[in-house]
MARZA-846888 format. One line per 3 residues: for each residue x, y, z of C-alpha. Coordinates in nm, 3 decimals, decimal comma. Layout:
N
X/Y/Z ~ ...
This chain:
488
1,823/-0,276/0,314 ~ 1,500/-0,441/0,217 ~ 1,534/-0,728/-0,049
1,444/-0,558/-0,386 ~ 1,186/-0,848/-0,453 ~ 0,992/-0,815/-0,141
0,843/-0,489/-0,022 ~ 0,685/-0,495/0,322 ~ 0,288/-0,594/0,265
-0,044/-0,498/0,441 ~ -0,344/-0,710/0,383 ~ -0,694/-0,558/0,392
-1,026/-0,697/0,497 ~ -1,113/-0,991/0,270 ~ -0,763/-1,076/0,236
-0,626/-0,880/-0,059 ~ -0,230/-0,861/0,021 ~ -0,032/-0,549/-0,131
0,288/-0,392/-0,095 ~ 0,301/-0,111/0,131 ~ 0,450/0,129/-0,144
0,183/0,127/-0,470 ~ 0,293/0,287/-0,809 ~ 0,035/0,555/-0,916
-0,010/0,642/-1,283 ~ -0,152/0,999/-1,274 ~ 0,129/1,145/-1,435
0,012/0,963/-1,760 ~ -0,265/1,202/-1,753 ~ -0,035/1,499/-1,755
0,195/1,363/-2,005 ~ -0,110/1,296/-2,245 ~ -0,270/1,600/-2,188
-0,198/1,774/-2,501 ~ -0,293/1,480/-2,712 ~ 0,023/1,307/-2,738
-0,032/0,933/-2,652 ~ 0,238/0,685/-2,486 ~ 0,319/0,382/-2,672
0,164/0,104/-2,480 ~ 0,446/-0,120/-2,515 ~ 0,701/0,176/-2,389
0,505/0,253/-2,100 ~ 0,459/-0,129/-2,010 ~ 0,833/-0,134/-2,029
0,872/0,154/-1,796 ~ 0,632/-0,030/-1,556 ~ 0,800/-0,330/-1,603
1,093/-0,180/-1,429 ~ 0,945/-0,101/-1,129 ~ 0,821/-0,452/-1,118
1,166/-0,567/-1,123 ~ 1,251/-0,341/-0,871 ~ 0,983/-0,478/-0,616
0,719/-0,238/-0,695 ~ 0,446/-0,502/-0,809 ~ 0,135/-0,293/-0,770
-0,019/-0,012/-0,993 ~ -0,294/0,240/-0,936 ~ -0,487/0,434/-1,217
-0,817/0,571/-1,286 ~ -1,071/0,567/-1,560 ~ -0,942/0,953/-1,647
-0,535/0,895/-1,636 ~ -0,524/0,920/-1,978 ~ -0,418/0,542/-2,133
-0,289/0,438/-1,790 ~ -0,537/0,124/-1,764 ~ -0,451/0,054/-2,145
-0,052/0,078/-2,050 ~ -0,116/-0,122/-1,724 ~ -0,304/-0,400/-1,946
-0,015/-0,443/-2,181 ~ 0,207/-0,509/-1,873 ~ -0,026/-0,756/-1,724
-0,015/-0,955/-2,031 ~ 0,339/-1,017/-1,999 ~ 0,284/-1,238/-1,692
0,070/-1,548/-1,571 ~ -0,265/-1,448/-1,406 ~ -0,128/-1,597/-1,084
0,202/-1,442/-1,102 ~ 0,129/-1,087/-1,230 ~ 0,161/-0,752/-1,073
-0,173/-0,580/-0,878 ~ -0,389/-0,348/-1,093 ~ -0,593/-0,131/-0,887
-0,789/0,147/-1,069 ~ -1,109/0,389/-1,010 ~ -1,443/0,413/-1,184
-1,512/0,799/-1,136 ~ -1,863/0,829/-1,341 ~ -2,047/1,177/-1,344
-2,333/1,221/-1,093 ~ -2,641/1,099/-1,233 ~ -2,870/0,788/-1,236
-2,695/0,473/-1,178 ~ -2,886/0,173/-1,295 ~ -2,751/-0,195/-1,339
-2,675/-0,158/-1,680 ~ -2,459/0,184/-1,641 ~ -2,245/0,031/-1,362
-2,183/-0,292/-1,565 ~ -2,074/-0,101/-1,831 ~ -1,838/0,119/-1,629
-1,703/-0,156/-1,473 ~ -1,660/-0,382/-1,791 ~ -1,487/-0,074/-1,938
-1,214/-0,099/-1,656 ~ -1,209/-0,514/-1,728 ~ -1,142/-0,449/-2,132
-0,881/-0,173/-2,091 ~ -0,662/-0,405/-1,828 ~ -0,741/-0,714/-2,026
-0,833/-0,887/-1,700 ~ -1,137/-1,090/-1,592 ~ -1,154/-0,934/-1,217
-1,051/-0,602/-1,122 ~ -0,806/-0,651/-0,817 ~ -0,938/-0,310/-0,639
-1,205/-0,119/-0,815 ~ -1,231/0,210/-0,637 ~ -1,524/0,427/-0,692
-1,551/0,789/-0,634 ~ -1,847/1,046/-0,673 ~ -1,857/1,415/-0,709
-2,143/1,521/-0,495 ~ -2,308/1,317/-0,194 ~ -2,660/1,549/-0,294
-2,688/1,275/-0,554 ~ -2,790/0,952/-0,402 ~ -2,724/0,767/-0,688
-2,361/0,668/-0,525 ~ -2,565/0,411/-0,296 ~ -2,714/0,274/-0,606
-2,348/0,259/-0,769 ~ -2,173/0,062/-0,489 ~ -2,483/-0,202/-0,432
-2,458/-0,293/-0,821 ~ -2,084/-0,294/-0,752 ~ -2,121/-0,555/-0,477
-2,337/-0,748/-0,726 ~ -2,063/-0,758/-0,955 ~ -1,825/-0,841/-0,700
-2,055/-1,157/-0,628 ~ -2,027/-1,226/-0,973 ~ -1,644/-1,237/-0,983
-1,572/-0,897/-1,177 ~ -1,444/-0,752/-0,878 ~ -1,213/-0,877/-0,622
-1,243/-0,563/-0,362 ~ -1,423/-0,271/-0,310 ~ -1,252/0,061/-0,255
-1,380/0,436/-0,239 ~ -1,180/0,757/-0,285 ~ -1,207/1,087/-0,123
-1,456/0,972/0,143 ~ -1,552/1,165/0,387 ~ -1,560/0,992/0,741
-1,946/1,032/0,766 ~ -2,017/0,889/0,426 ~ -1,765/0,601/0,452
-1,944/0,514/0,759 ~ -2,306/0,562/0,598 ~ -2,169/0,297/0,261
-2,079/0,062/0,561 ~ -2,371/0,076/0,767 ~ -2,576/0,039/0,437
-2,399/-0,277/0,381 ~ -2,128/-0,197/0,159 ~ -1,773/-0,436/0,211
-1,557/-0,148/0,144 ~ -1,195/-0,241/0,225 ~ -1,020/0,063/0,139
-1,012/0,447/0,108 ~ -0,771/0,653/-0,108 ~ -0,720/0,973/0,037
-0,461/1,276/0,015 ~ -0,281/1,257/0,365 ~ 0,056/1,405/0,433
0,236/1,597/0,702 ~ 0,110/1,882/0,540 ~ -0,247/1,753/0,544
-0,315/1,570/0,831 ~ -0,686/1,504/0,802 ~ -0,658/1,134/0,743
-0,570/1,093/1,114 ~ -0,897/1,269/1,249 ~ -1,249/1,112/1,202
-1,127/0,873/0,931 ~ -0,880/0,731/1,169 ~ -1,113/0,652/1,444
-1,349/0,481/1,199 ~ -1,078/0,269/1,026 ~ -0,997/0,149/1,359
-1,360/0,061/1,433 ~ -1,427/-0,077/1,118 ~ -1,120/-0,235/0,947
-1,115/-0,014/0,651 ~ -0,759/0,099/0,560 ~ -0,625/0,429/0,403
-0,420/0,440/0,072 ~ -0,237/0,760/0,107 ~ -0,172/0,986/-0,185
-0,028/1,321/-0,198 ~ 0,257/1,208/0,054 ~ 0,516/1,426/-0,088
0,243/1,714/-0,139 ~ 0,337/1,696/-0,549 ~ 0,723/1,704/-0,481
0,724/2,006/-0,221 ~ 0,811/1,779/0,022 ~ 1,163/1,717/-0,070
1,499/1,906/-0,043 ~ 1,489/2,062/-0,361 ~ 1,254/2,301/-0,199
1,438/2,362/0,133 ~ 1,538/2,743/0,182 ~ 1,377/2,843/-0,168
1,178/3,140/-0,228 ~ 0,851/3,128/-0,289 ~ 0,726/3,039/-0,670
0,561/3,366/-0,839 ~ 0,395/3,098/-1,106 ~ 0,345/2,749/-1,115
0,291/2,593/-1,482 ~ 0,275/2,220/-1,351 ~ -0,077/2,103/-1,325
-0,027/1,892/-0,997 ~ 0,233/2,126/-0,816 ~ -0,050/2,423/-0,864
-0,267/2,183/-0,711 ~ -0,052/2,106/-0,388 ~ 0,090/2,477/-0,383
-0,291/2,551/-0,282 ~ -0,214/2,282/0,018 ~ 0,072/2,462/0,131
-0,110/2,810/0,152 ~ -0,409/2,658/0,339 ~ -0,147/2,529/0,594
-0,041/2,840/0,652 ~ 0,158/2,982/0,366 ~ 0,532/2,956/0,263
0,662/3,026/0,590 ~ 0,553/2,777/0,800 ~ 0,624/2,532/0,522
0,975/2,614/0,523 ~ 0,976/2,535/0,910 ~ 0,804/2,179/0,845
1,066/2,125/0,579 ~ 1,373/2,233/0,833 ~ 1,215/2,000/1,103
1,174/1,710/0,833 ~ 1,551/1,783/0,706 ~ 1,696/1,749/1,032
1,517/1,425/1,135 ~ 1,654/1,282/0,773 ~ 2,027/1,389/0,872
2,010/1,192/1,192 ~ 1,863/0,900/1,034 ~ 2,087/0,937/0,709
1,801/0,931/0,494 ~ 1,644/1,182/0,273 ~ 1,372/1,451/0,366
1,116/1,283/0,161 ~ 1,194/0,942/0,334 ~ 1,097/1,106/0,663
0,744/1,264/0,544 ~ 0,665/0,903/0,372 ~ 0,770/0,714/0,691
0,534/0,944/0,928 ~ 0,284/0,804/0,706 ~ 0,342/0,466/0,669
0,368/0,461/1,087 ~ -0,012/0,561/1,100 ~ -0,192/0,259/1,197
-0,490/0,260/0,939 ~ -0,249/0,351/0,628 ~ -0,203/0,012/0,445
0,012/0,174/0,189 ~ 0,114/0,510/0,033 ~ 0,077/0,583/-0,320
0,395/0,738/-0,504 ~ 0,439/0,873/-0,867 ~ 0,562/0,652/-1,126
0,752/0,828/-1,371 ~ 0,734/0,709/-1,740 ~ 1,034/0,834/-1,964
1,189/1,019/-1,647 ~ 1,478/0,909/-1,376 ~ 1,301/0,672/-1,117
1,395/0,644/-0,746 ~ 1,365/0,292/-0,657 ~ 1,659/0,282/-0,421
1,542/0,590/-0,219 ~ 1,173/0,493/-0,228 ~ 1,296/0,157/0,004
1,494/0,385/0,211 ~ 1,160/0,424/0,412 ~ 1,157/0,076/0,536
1,515/0,077/0,663 ~ 1,460/0,322/0,989 ~ 1,166/0,409/1,242
1,079/0,737/1,361 ~ 1,191/0,821/1,720 ~ 0,949/0,942/1,980
1,184/1,264/1,975 ~ 1,132/1,296/1,601 ~ 0,723/1,288/1,635
0,745/1,556/1,900 ~ 0,975/1,751/1,670 ~ 0,707/1,759/1,392
0,391/1,782/1,607 ~ 0,557/2,130/1,733 ~ 0,563/2,234/1,392
0,193/2,114/1,343 ~ 0,058/2,293/1,624 ~ 0,172/2,612/1,447
0,021/2,492/1,096 ~ -0,342/2,604/0,994 ~ -0,557/2,266/0,964
-0,644/2,174/0,584 ~ -1,032/2,278/0,635 ~ -1,278/1,994/0,640
-1,284/1,640/0,603 ~ -1,085/1,394/0,356 ~ -1,229/1,471/0,026
-1,410/1,793/0,110 ~ -1,145/1,958/-0,166 ~ -1,330/1,801/-0,458
-1,702/1,858/-0,302 ~ -1,714/2,200/-0,149 ~ -1,475/2,559/-0,120
-1,196/2,605/-0,122 ~ -1,166/2,346/-0,370 ~ -0,795/2,262/-0,337
-0,780/2,115/-0,693 ~ -0,544/2,222/-0,971 ~ -0,779/2,475/-1,130
-0,934/2,552/-0,751 ~ -1,282/2,414/-0,876 ~ -1,412/2,099/-1,026
-1,393/2,229/-1,420 ~ -1,114/2,011/-1,524 ~ -1,317/1,725/-1,406
-1,698/1,822/-1,471 ~ -1,843/2,072/-1,693 ~ -2,143/2,085/-1,432
-2,333/1,901/-1,160 ~ -2,683/1,804/-1,259 ~ -2,958/1,873/-0,965
-3,049/1,552/-0,784 ~ -3,416/1,624/-0,812 ~ -3,652/1,801/-1,027
-3,838/2,118/-0,967 ~ -4,195/2,166/-1,074 ~ -4,348/2,513/-1,111
-4,673/2,560/-0,837 ~ -4,997/2,551/-0,986 ~ -5,191/2,789/-0,736
-4,929/3,061/-0,640 ~ -4,591/3,176/-0,774 ~ -4,329/2,937/-0,666
-4,177/2,582/-0,717 ~ -4,180/2,231/-0,546 ~ -3,909/1,953/-0,558
-3,976/1,593/-0,547 ~ -3,723/1,362/-0,433 ~ -3,879/1,056/-0,589
-4,005/0,921/-0,265 ~ -4,297/0,708/-0,344 ~ -4,483/0,851/-0,050
-4,472/1,189/-0,201 ~ -4,748/1,117/-0,475 ~ -4,923/0,872/-0,239
-4,983/1,129/0,036 ~ -4,992/1,436/-0,166 ~ -4,678/1,643/-0,051
-4,343/1,782/-0,185 ~ -3,995/1,716/-0,058 ~ -3,959/2,095/-0,068
-4,163/2,405/-0,165 ~ -4,030/2,759/-0,251 ~ -4,276/3,063/-0,212
-4,063/3,411/-0,282 ~ -3,738/3,368/-0,087 ~ -3,873/3,095/0,178
-3,802/2,733/0,159 ~ -3,985/2,473/0,342 ~ -3,819/2,121/0,337
-4,089/1,855/0,476 ~ -4,006/1,584/0,743 ~ -3,723/1,375/0,560
-3,629/1,029/0,669 ~ -3,314/0,806/0,493 ~ -3,565/0,656/0,255
-3,399/0,599/-0,056 ~ -3,525/0,668/-0,432 ~ -3,621/0,269/-0,439
-3,856/0,309/-0,131 ~ -3,578/0,117/0,101 ~ -3,500/0,248/0,425
-3,089/0,307/0,444 ~ -2,874/0,206/0,693 ~ -3,116/0,071/0,922
-3,067/0,066/1,292 ~ -2,804/0,333/1,228 ~ -2,928/0,675/1,352
-2,582/0,865/1,241 ~ -2,577/0,699/0,929 ~ -2,940/0,784/0,869
-2,884/1,179/0,976 ~ -2,596/1,212/0,713 ~ -2,805/1,039/0,451
-3,111/1,278/0,535 ~ -2,916/1,574/0,556 ~ -2,760/1,503/0,201
-3,126/1,456/0,067 ~ -3,244/1,805/0,242 ~ -2,936/1,984/0,084
-3,024/1,803/-0,264 ~ -3,381/1,954/-0,268 ~ -3,274/2,292/-0,154
-3,032/2,275/-0,459 ~ -3,270/2,195/-0,685 ~ -3,520/2,477/-0,541
-3,220/2,741/-0,633 ~ -3,112/2,755/-0,278 ~ -2,826/2,601/-0,047
-2,768/2,430/0,288 ~ -2,639/2,738/0,384 ~ -2,966/2,940/0,361
-3,114/2,697/0,612 ~ -3,270/2,910/0,943 ~ -3,421/2,624/1,141
-3,428/2,274/1,154 ~ -3,640/2,022/1,338 ~ -3,535/1,685/1,469
-3,750/1,394/1,570 ~ -3,604/1,064/1,723 ~ -3,685/0,739/1,853
-3,413/0,671/2,099 ~ -3,286/0,914/2,344 ~ -2,951/0,727/2,331
-2,923/0,839/1,973 ~ -2,919/1,219/2,080 ~ -2,525/1,256/2,057
-2,471/1,048/1,727 ~ -2,734/1,243/1,557 ~ -2,620/1,582/1,694
-2,254/1,532/1,587 ~ -2,399/1,465/1,216 ~ -2,594/1,759/1,227
-2,305/1,936/1,385 ~ -2,110/1,845/1,087 ~ -2,338/2,003/0,818
-2,466/2,317/1,009 ~ -2,168/2,369/1,265 ~ -2,074/2,720/1,086
-2,428/2,799/0,989 ~ -2,599/2,721/1,334 ~ -2,960/2,752/1,239
-3,232/2,742/1,542 ~ -3,295/2,395/1,630 ~ -3,557/2,176/1,779
-3,481/1,828/1,868 ~ -3,768/1,605/1,993 ~ -3,802/1,211/2,140
-4,090/1,075/2,004 ~ -4,279/0,733/2,079 ~ -4,215/0,616/1,749
-4,158/0,703/1,370 ~ -4,352/0,526/1,056 ~ -4,093/0,250/0,917
-3,774/0,116/1,043 ~ -3,622/0,443/1,090 ~ -3,441/0,606/1,378
-3,477/1,003/1,286 ~ -3,648/1,250/1,068 ~ -3,553/1,618/0,980
-3,712/1,898/0,848 ~ -3,590/2,243/0,769 ~ -3,688/2,623/0,665
-3,444/2,831/0,473 ~ -3,439/3,206/0,336 ~ -3,271/3,253/0,020
-3,224/3,590/-0,219 ~ -3,175/3,491/-0,582
């Protein structure tokens, strides 16, 4: 058996070494949901038991109740060079991200943890239609250079937006996403990007909220689920094909577990750890409940055989793939969250761009804040009755700079987000687009641009024209315009 003091470790880009099992503190929010706050010393005692058992890294977030304060209480019991690792997340509401706002968000993490530097600060953004997410990450990069942040990670980023952030110069080392034998999106486009970029995944939900365990094998489908976390992961079971195929998966896992003399959960976890682009899994740390240190360590005592993988793949082929890319459950229907929407996270998502009435006819116009718009006398989008026209759009950020210079695919992703934001501001949706026109400089960029376009419009299928031009003004690889028809 692996030593209690030395769990296997992985190293992220930039040199951050972490154990391959990280203890997640999301359950603190559930415990404190009714207003009963955990005593910090009692909570720290529980976490210290994990440390003594060799689990020396903790993952939390600004909205996981008092998890940062509990962890900060634990860290005070250790010398700086010998303390456990503290990973946290900053998940601001969409809006303007100034240097002061970002610094205040980071400083609050430092104060609650009682540290001078956050070991890994992970950033989450609720809608990529609002371009300020790039402002936040660039400000975080500056604070990293000041020494306030050790490493920068993100959470629930799909492959396209992770690639965009990397292309725009953000030194991201990790992406924390849902990843399990039920939710295998993490071995799609993200796996390829991770192999190319060196970014590693931190996988949560690896036991699907506890549903990937013997206790559910052969059990009937529950009629109701009161537990907040389990209600979320039951949605994943439904999306993957329902209770019957889920039971087939449990049966396959159970047979493999019996052969290796480990638990069903161990097999489900081991499958994730054997994915080359996964640095670590995140397991829920239980405060005031029974813990399973010995069982969790068993995942390092065996290796899945080729026939084990084949048996699981046979079940996978009969399952329905979870829709979308990683993180889509927080940004678009079917919203595989506990409430089925974002109501338990945000009261509303503000429009990225302002809307103004037209002076010469009924309708409205939208400004994206580009310095070119007032200079040249045009709008990002105009709506007349139910017809919307979006101007030729480049990857120009609100500060006037070119985003992801030289990277056509990343620029396309940014442009389509900008178009979607303009449509939303005008009271429409990206689904209402009926035509796009794409202008490119280099014919070699046709495929990556088309793939980025297809990621957004693959189910919408608008009319489209793509034209190679001699050049675009500025350091741009692509420009896109769009027309839409909307009712309401």
